[in-house]
C-alpha positions, 0 to 999 in steps of 0.5 A: 371711165372704168378699166374694163371700158379702157381695155375693151377690144374694138373689132377691126373693120373688114376693110382694115383687116384686108389691109392688115392681112395684105402685109407680107415679109417682102412687100409690106402694106404701109403708108409713109409720109414726110414733113420737111421743116424749116428749122431743127426740132429736138427730140424732147419737143417732138415727144411732147408734140406727139404726146399732146397731139398724136396720142389723143387718137387712141389708135396710136396706143393700140395693137392688133389682137388676132382672133381665130374667127373674125378679122381681129380687134384693136386693144390697148397696148399694155406695154406702150411707151412713146419712146419706142416709136421714135427713132433719131437720125443724124444725116449728112447734108444733101437730099440723097441721104434723106432719100436713102433713109426714107427708102429704108423706112419704106423697106423695113417691116414695122415691129411686131406685137405693138402699135403699128407705127413709127416716127423717124426724126432726121436732122441735117444741116440745121433742119429736121424732117419727120418720116412717119410710117403706119400700117395700112390697117390704121388708115389710108393715104387720106387718113395719113394726111389728116393725122399729119394735119392734126399735129400742126400748130394751126390745129390748136386754133381753128384747125385745118380740116383734111380735104374730103373730096366728094365721091364720083357722081356714080358712087353718090348715085349708088346710094339712091338706087333700089337694092335690086338695081344696085345689086345687078349693076354691082354684079356686072361691074365685078364680072367686068373687073374679074374678066380683065386680062393681066397687064403685059409683062414689063420690068414693073411686073417682075417678082418683088425683092423686098428692097424699096427705094424712094424719090420725089420731086421738088415742090412744083407750083400748082398755078402754072400747071393748072393754067397749062391744063386749062389751055389744053382743055383739061383738069389738073389731075388729068394733066398730072396723070398724063405726065406720069404716063409719059414718064413711064413711057420714057423709062420703059422705052429703054427696056421694053420693045414695042413701047408704042403699043403699050398700055398699063393699068394703074390701081387708083384709090377713090376716097369714099369717106362721104359714101360710108354711112356714119363716117362724116364726123369721125376721126380721120383714121381707118380705110374708107376707099375703093379702087379703080383700074385706070388705063394709062396710055403709055404707048401714045407718042404725043403728050396731048394725045396721052392727055386726051386719052387720060381724060376720056378714061377718067371720065368713064371711071367717074361714071362707074360703080367700080370704087364701091364694088372693089371696096366690097370685094376688099371687105369680103377678103378681110373676112377670109383667112389670110391665105385665101385673101393673098390668092384673091389679092394677087389675082386683082394685082396682076391686072395692074402694074402700079398704084397711083394715088392723088391726095389733096392737102391743105392749101396754106403753109402750116407749122409744126412746133413753131417750125414752118413745114416747107414740104410734105409728101407721102408714099402709097404702098404697092401691095401683093405682087405690085412693085411700084407706087406713085403718089401726088400730094398738093400742099400750100400751092405746090404738088409733089410726086413721090415714087416708091418702088421695089428695086426689082421693078424700078431700080432707080425711082429718081429716073421716073421722077425726072422723066415726069418732071420733063413731061410737066415741063413740056406741058408748061412750055405748051401752055406758055406758047398758047398764052403768048 
């Protein structure tokens, strides 16, 4: 390969550029992931692992070159040094110190001018954890799971493939529509989205402070949750989303009058990797998703009624073209000047109160440099004016819910985590009674 080819610039996709421009000093647009290992990991072992398995993705040696016209371009970073992207921490025992570290990582902006990612190696009580942070322009939550999988020992053999869910039926059908019909249906969907009223004023809609805090659940076994969902005539994802709605109700009831009448929208990413042409066999990086506005029935008192409402609303969204339309809108914003993009992004963000993301991970337990990965989770960003992100990751027969919140919107994210756990416990108890 020639030097010219090595340093050739690669234009950002419009969708990647949109997320790059969405970065703000008080509300950065980045994805954070955590891997909890069964034993200690030395810095030399980590550097060797990153050199051999992460840097094979050329993007992790590149930086963004801004351009006067166009979205910008990826170029090789001439000053790249792996050691600059690895930060070491020694923490006291206990989960509070790790939560505080992840909150700090989620709050601090990435260094400017270099490749936009960093790995924190935290050691505590004979165990190590990796906290990976990357700018959203590099990839979405689905991409981050793929990157983490590529680091695992199992990837050296057969290699676990990141799960790529099939797009909703309506999205798949869109590819078969005649252009005039697709344009008409897309225009109707866009008009409906633009006509949505702003979400009601709650603590979640307060102006962001820039201080983020993070909390997450323990690993919750999927099998009994799936059984409880089946007993209720629902799917696992329906049950998890209903539990999030119930958890929000518990937390907001302390501060919001008339919570029984409250309905909040969540922006939900929908993986479109199978929908975008030419992406079937490429590396997992990049943004390939659309968004839907999901109404969360926070005002419903009864858990089963909330579950039924979530089922109905998710079924409606699966029949819509909203993910394709929002992906097109974001791509269009990526071609606009950042100031104009901020105005448009704020317009849509005010139609929701949070981001809610669910990503399937590998079903089996994996290893990293010989250490078992006991737990994995990721934190979705809450860009623009949003102050709350809730993410769900399934790994090795368990699901973990993570909450990333601006302190102005939710001062104690652990309270929401505990509230969702209570909701799930109620569903499990109901499923157990039905089985008996």
